[in-house]
C-alpha positions in Angstrom: 84.3 113.9 114.6 83.3 115.5 111.4 85.5 117.8 109.4 84.4 121.4 109.1 84.1 121.5 105.3 82.9 125.2 105.4 85.5 126.4 107.9 88.6 128.5 107.3 91.1 125.7 108.4 92.2 123.5 105.4 90.5 120.3 105.3 93.8 118.3 105.0 95.0 119.9 108.2 91.8 119.0 109.9 92.2 115.4 108.6 95.8 115.1 109.8 94.7 116.4 113.3 91.8 113.8 113.3 94.3 110.9 112.5 96.5 112.3 115.3 93.5 112.2 117.7 92.7 108.7 116.5 96.3 107.6 117.4 96.2 109.3 120.7 92.8 107.8 121.6 94.3 104.2 120.9 92.2 103.6 117.9 95.3 103.1 115.8 98.3 101.4 117.3 101.9 101.2 116.4 102.6 99.4 113.1 98.8 99.3 112.4 97.6 100.0 108.9 95.4 103.1 108.8 92.8 104.1 106.2 93.9 104.8 102.7 93.4 108.1 101.0 90.4 106.6 99.2 88.8 105.2 102.4 89.3 108.6 104.1 87.7 110.4 101.1 84.7 108.0 101.4 84.3 108.5 105.1 84.5 112.3 105.0 83.2 112.9 101.5 86.3 114.8 100.4 88.6 114.5 97.4 91.1 111.7 97.6 93.9 114.1 96.7 92.9 116.2 99.8 93.0 113.0 101.9 96.3 112.1 100.4 97.6 115.6 101.4 96.6 115.1 105.0 98.3 111.6 105.1 101.4 113.1 103.7 101.8 115.6 106.4 101.9 112.8 108.9 104.3 110.9 106.8 106.6 113.9 106.5 106.5 114.3 110.3 107.3 110.5 110.5 104.1 109.8 112.5 103.1 107.5 109.6 105.2 105.5 107.3 104.6 104.0 103.9 104.9 100.3 102.9 105.2 100.1 99.3 102.1 98.5 97.8 100.5 98.1 101.2 99.6 101.5 102.5 100.5 103.7 105.5 101.1 102.5 108.8 101.4 104.2 112.3 105.1 104.6 113.4 106.2 103.0 116.6 106.8 106.2 118.4 103.9 108.0 116.9 101.9 108.6 120.1 105.0 110.3 121.8 105.8 112.4 118.7 102.3 113.6 118.7 102.2 114.5 122.4 105.6 116.2 122.1 104.5 118.2 119.0 101.3 119.4 120.7 103.0 120.3 123.9 105.7 122.2 122.2 103.6 123.9 119.4 99.9 123.9 120.1 99.8 124.2 123.8 102.7 126.7 123.9 100.8 128.9 121.3 97.6 128.6 123.3 99.3 129.7 126.5 100.9 132.6 124.7 97.5 133.8 123.5 96.1 133.5 127.0 98.9 135.3 128.6 98.8 138.1 125.9 94.9 138.4 126.6 95.5 138.6 130.2 98.0 141.4 129.8 95.4 143.2 127.6 92.8 142.9 130.3 95.2 143.7 133.2 94.7 140.4 134.8 97.5 139.8 137.2 99.8 136.8 137.0 98.3 135.4 140.3 94.6 135.9 139.0 95.6 134.1 135.8 97.1 131.1 137.8 94.1 131.0 140.1 91.8 130.8 136.9 94.0 128.1 135.5 93.8 126.2 138.8 90.0 126.5 138.8 89.6 125.2 135.2 91.8 122.3 136.0 89.8 121.2 139.0 86.6 121.4 136.8 88.4 119.4 134.1 89.5 116.7 136.5 86.0 116.3 137.9 84.8 115.3 134.4 
């Protein structure tokens, strides 16, 4: 995944989400060392301070932890924390947006449920 350097979302947020995805995909496991801010800066061609800001977000959320002099490591329960965070924040926000749009378009609850089921079937086929 490339970061959208011209987008409206801050780069450090995109970076923290990319790292979360890497953890969810199993590319980084519990207690495994992750890229340093300088490695991330090289990979994505960004300022090391921006990379550090992305790492610090995950450290503040206790998804990553620091070992002094050694770098950042993935917390033991990082995957569960990310899943919970995304369910309770991201997914809930998206559902709220969909429901609000359905109301604006006069889509009934049953129509919306049918649409969700249809999309779910399509996704499961992939």
